[in-house]
C-alpha positions in Angstrom: 0.0 0.0 0.0 1.4 3.4 -1.0 1.9 5.6 2.1 0.2 9.0 2.4 2.5 11.8 1.5 3.2 15.1 3.3 4.0 17.5 0.5 6.1 20.6 1.0 5.8 23.5 -1.5 8.5 26.2 -1.4 6.9 29.3 -3.0 8.8 32.0 -4.8 7.6 34.8 -7.1 8.2 32.7 -10.2 8.2 29.0 -9.2 6.8 26.3 -6.9 9.3 23.7 -5.8 7.7 20.5 -4.5 9.1 17.7 -2.3 7.5 15.0 -0.1 7.9 13.0 3.1 8.5 10.1 2.6 10.9 11.2 -0.1 9.8 10.4 -3.6 7.8 13.3 -5.0 9.9 16.1 -6.4 8.9 18.6 -9.1 8.9 22.3 -10.0 6.1 24.3 -11.5 5.7 27.9 -12.5 3.8 30.1 -10.0 0.9 30.9 -12.3 -2.5 29.5 -13.1 -1.1 26.7 -15.3 1.5 25.8 -12.7 -1.2 25.7 -10.0 -3.3 23.4 -12.1 -0.3 21.1 -12.6 0.5 21.1 -8.9 -3.1 20.2 -8.1 -3.0 17.3 -10.6 0.3 16.1 -9.2 -1.0 16.0 -5.6 -4.3 14.4 -6.6 -2.3 11.6 -8.3 -0.9 10.5 -5.0 -2.4 9.8 -1.6 -1.8 13.2 0.0 -2.2 13.6 3.8 -1.1 17.2 4.0 0.4 20.0 1.9 2.5 22.6 3.6 3.3 26.0 2.2 5.2 28.8 3.9 3.7 32.3 4.1 5.7 34.4 1.7 4.1 37.8 1.6 1.2 36.8 -0.6 2.9 34.8 -3.3 1.5 31.6 -1.8 -2.1 32.6 -1.8 -3.2 31.7 -5.3 -1.5 28.3 -5.1 -2.9 27.5 -1.7 -6.4 28.6 -2.9 -6.2 26.3 -5.9 -5.1 23.3 -3.8 -7.9 24.0 -1.2 -10.5 24.4 -4.0 -9.6 20.9 -5.2 -10.3 19.5 -1.7 -6.7 19.0 -0.7 -5.6 19.6 2.9 -3.5 22.7 2.9 -1.6 24.4 5.8 0.1 27.8 5.4 2.7 28.0 8.1 4.7 30.9 9.6 8.2 31.2 8.1 9.7 31.8 11.5 8.5 28.5 12.8 10.0 26.7 9.8 13.3 28.4 10.2 13.4 27.5 13.9 12.6 23.9 13.0 15.5 23.9 10.5 17.9 25.2 13.2 16.7 22.6 15.6 17.5 19.7 13.2 20.7 21.2 12.1 19.6 22.1 8.6 21.9 25.0 7.6 21.9 24.8 3.8 19.2 26.7 2.0 18.0 26.3 -1.6 14.5 26.2 -3.0 14.6 22.4 -3.3 16.0 22.0 0.2 13.3 24.3 1.6 10.6 22.3 -0.1 11.9 19.1 1.6 12.2 20.9 4.9 8.6 22.0 4.7 7.5 18.4 4.0 9.6 17.2 7.0 8.1 20.0 9.1 4.6 18.9 8.2 5.3 15.2 8.8 6.8 15.9 12.3 4.5 18.6 13.6 1.3 18.2 11.6 0.3 21.9 11.5 -3.5 22.3 11.5 -5.4 22.7 8.2 -7.2 26.1 8.5 -10.1 27.5 6.6 -8.7 29.2 3.5 -10.3 32.3 2.0 -12.0 32.0 -1.3 -11.2 34.6 -4.1 -14.0 36.9 -3.0 -12.9 37.0 0.6 -9.3 37.5 -0.4 -10.5 40.5 -2.5 -12.3 41.9 0.5 -9.2 41.4 2.7 -7.1 43.3 0.0 -9.5 46.2 0.1 -9.4 46.3 3.9 -5.6 46.2 3.7 -5.6 49.0 1.1 -7.7 51.2 3.3 -5.2 50.7 6.1 -2.3 51.5 3.9 -4.0 54.7 2.7 -4.6 55.8 6.3 -1.0 55.1 7.2 0.2 57.2 4.3 -2.2 60.0 5.1 -1.0 60.1 8.7 2.7 60.2 7.6 2.1 63.0 5.1 0.1 65.1 7.5 2.9 64.7 10.1 5.3 66.1 7.5 3.4 69.4 7.2 5.3 70.8 10.1 8.8 70.0 8.7 8.6 70.3 4.9 10.1 73.4 3.2 7.5 76.0 2.0 8.5 75.4 -1.6 7.5 71.7 -1.4 4.3 72.3 0.6 2.0 72.6 -2.5 3.1 69.2 -3.7 2.6 67.7 -0.3 -0.9 69.2 0.0 -1.7 67.9 -3.5 -0.7 64.4 -2.4 -2.7 64.6 0.7 -5.8 65.7 -1.3 -5.2 62.7 -3.7 -4.8 60.3 -0.7 -8.1 61.6 0.9 -10.0 61.1 -2.4 -8.5 57.6 -2.8 -9.5 56.7 0.7 -13.0 57.9 0.1 -13.2 55.8 -3.1 -11.7 52.8 -1.3 -14.3 53.0 1.5 -17.1 53.3 -1.1 -15.7 50.2 -2.8 -15.6 48.4 0.5 -19.2 49.3 1.2 -20.2 48.0 -2.2 -18.3 44.7 -1.8 -19.7 44.1 1.6 -23.3 44.7 0.4 -22.8 42.3 -2.5 -22.8 39.3 -0.2 -25.8 38.4 2.0 -23.6 36.2 4.1 -21.1 39.1 4.7 -23.9 41.5 5.5 -25.4 39.2 8.0 -22.0 38.5 9.7 -21.3 42.2 9.7 -24.6 43.0 11.4 -24.1 40.2 13.9 -20.6 41.3 15.0 -21.7 44.9 15.3 -24.4 44.1 17.8 -21.5 44.0 20.3 -21.0 47.4 21.9 -17.6 48.7 20.9 -17.5 46.7 17.6 -17.7 49.1 14.6 -17.6 48.6 10.9 -13.8 48.6 10.6 -13.3 45.8 13.1 -16.2 43.8 11.7 -15.0 44.1 8.1 -11.4 43.3 9.2 -12.6 40.1 10.9 -14.7 39.1 7.9 -11.9 39.6 5.4 -8.8 38.8 7.4 -9.9 36.2 10.0 -11.9 33.6 8.1 -11.3 31.1 11.0 -13.6 33.1 13.2 -16.3 30.8 14.6 -14.6 27.7 13.2 -12.0 27.0 15.9 -11.9 27.2 19.7 -11.6 30.4 21.7 -8.1 29.4 22.8 -7.0 28.8 19.2 -8.5 32.0 17.8 -6.7 34.0 20.6 -3.4 32.3 19.7 -4.0 32.9 16.0 -4.5 36.6 16.4 -1.7 36.9 19.0 -3.6 37.9 22.2 -2.9 34.7 24.1 -0.4 35.2 27.0 2.8 33.0 26.8 4.6 31.9 29.9 8.2 32.7 30.5 9.1 30.5 33.5 12.3 28.6 34.3 12.9 26.7 37.5 11.7 28.8 40.4 11.6 32.0 38.3 8.2 33.1 37.2 8.5 35.5 34.3 6.0 38.1 33.1 3.4 36.6 30.7 3.6 38.3 27.2 1.8 38.1 23.9 3.5 38.1 20.6 3.2 36.8 17.0 -0.1 36.2 15.3 -1.9 38.4 12.8 -0.7 41.9 13.8 -3.0 43.8 11.5 -6.1 42.1 13.0 -4.7 42.7 16.5 -4.1 46.4 15.7 -7.7 47.0 14.8 -8.9 44.8 17.7 -6.9 47.0 20.1 -8.5 50.2 18.9 -12.0 48.7 19.2 -11.2 47.5 22.7 -10.3 51.0 23.8 -13.9 51.9 22.9 -15.4 48.7 24.3 -14.0 49.1 27.8 -15.9 52.4 28.0 -19.2 51.5 26.5 -19.5 47.7 26.8 -20.7 46.8 30.3 -19.1 43.3 30.3 -15.7 44.5 29.2 -15.8 47.7 31.3 -16.4 45.6 34.4 -13.6 43.2 33.5 -11.2 46.1 32.8 -12.0 47.9 36.1 -11.7 44.6 38.0 -8.2 44.0 36.6 -7.1 47.6 37.3 -8.3 47.3 40.9 -6.2 44.2 41.3 -3.2 46.3 40.3 -2.8 45.2 36.7 -1.2 47.8 34.4 -3.5 49.5 31.9 -2.0 47.7 28.9 -2.2 44.3 30.5 -5.8 44.9 31.4 -6.6 46.1 27.8 -4.9 43.0 26.2 -6.9 40.8 28.5 -10.1 42.6 27.4 -9.0 42.2 23.7 -8.8 38.5 24.2 -12.2 38.4 26.0 -13.8 40.4 23.1 -12.3 38.2 20.5 -13.4 35.0 22.3 -16.9 36.4 22.6 -17.1 37.3 18.9 -15.8 33.8 18.1 -18.5 32.1 20.2 -21.2 34.3 18.7 -20.2 33.4 15.1 -19.9 29.7 16.1 -23.4 29.6 17.7 -25.0 32.1 15.3 -26.1 34.4 18.1 -26.2 38.2 18.6 -24.8 40.0 21.6 -28.2 40.3 23.3 -28.6 36.5 23.4 -25.0 35.5 24.4 
């Protein structure tokens, strides 16, 4: 009986290098639609237990989406975790083919979970949300330069600010149109916004950039976003719990929403005040409330309930 394979796919801008564990499947395909189809066919031709790709700034998305659409189990993993694994096993050499084999070995040893993968429409929504965030960052930077820029350059700066403001308005209109085009997104948006403190920006960020919401446990969603505290203990030493990693763009928006929620949401306000009375620093209390808010939203989506019935 042919054993099930764990397939590693090293993604670059131009190519997809493929290897497997147990060793036996090796190949290279172009990173385009034809190459994705060929990769899918190659994986379907073998008993495939898991396909592991590394997050590479977006170059992996189309290939991962094609594999998931074909019903294949796909895990997109953090590059930092793979590099730590390579160091742990003494793998110092680095080529595309070696990296593909490393990903296969990583998948076979650690079995990273298969997550829900965004379809093309959700990826487009996430891209619009991200573009809005980029425009806001650029606008903030350009407005800060008003105080320092020489007078001779100020008209060009003001023209750029005006252009960015118009582009932001157009992007927000596009975002409204895209959200309205899907009954499922509209319903999810309305459901999330029943929670005091959750506005349109957080709701749309969660819809577009956190498709796992409601599909995994509260503990898992907190770790995925990066609001779960990590222990730093050794022997008798008890270190300060810290949060790190995860989807920082989602966490950034969640943080801003929590600042509002601890003022206007009775549950989170009571939690925040209780933590502060116990001597917790403001930031520690806010992060704990972030995690609580995210877990509440995750449970609401999982059970299809609104805030009033949770």
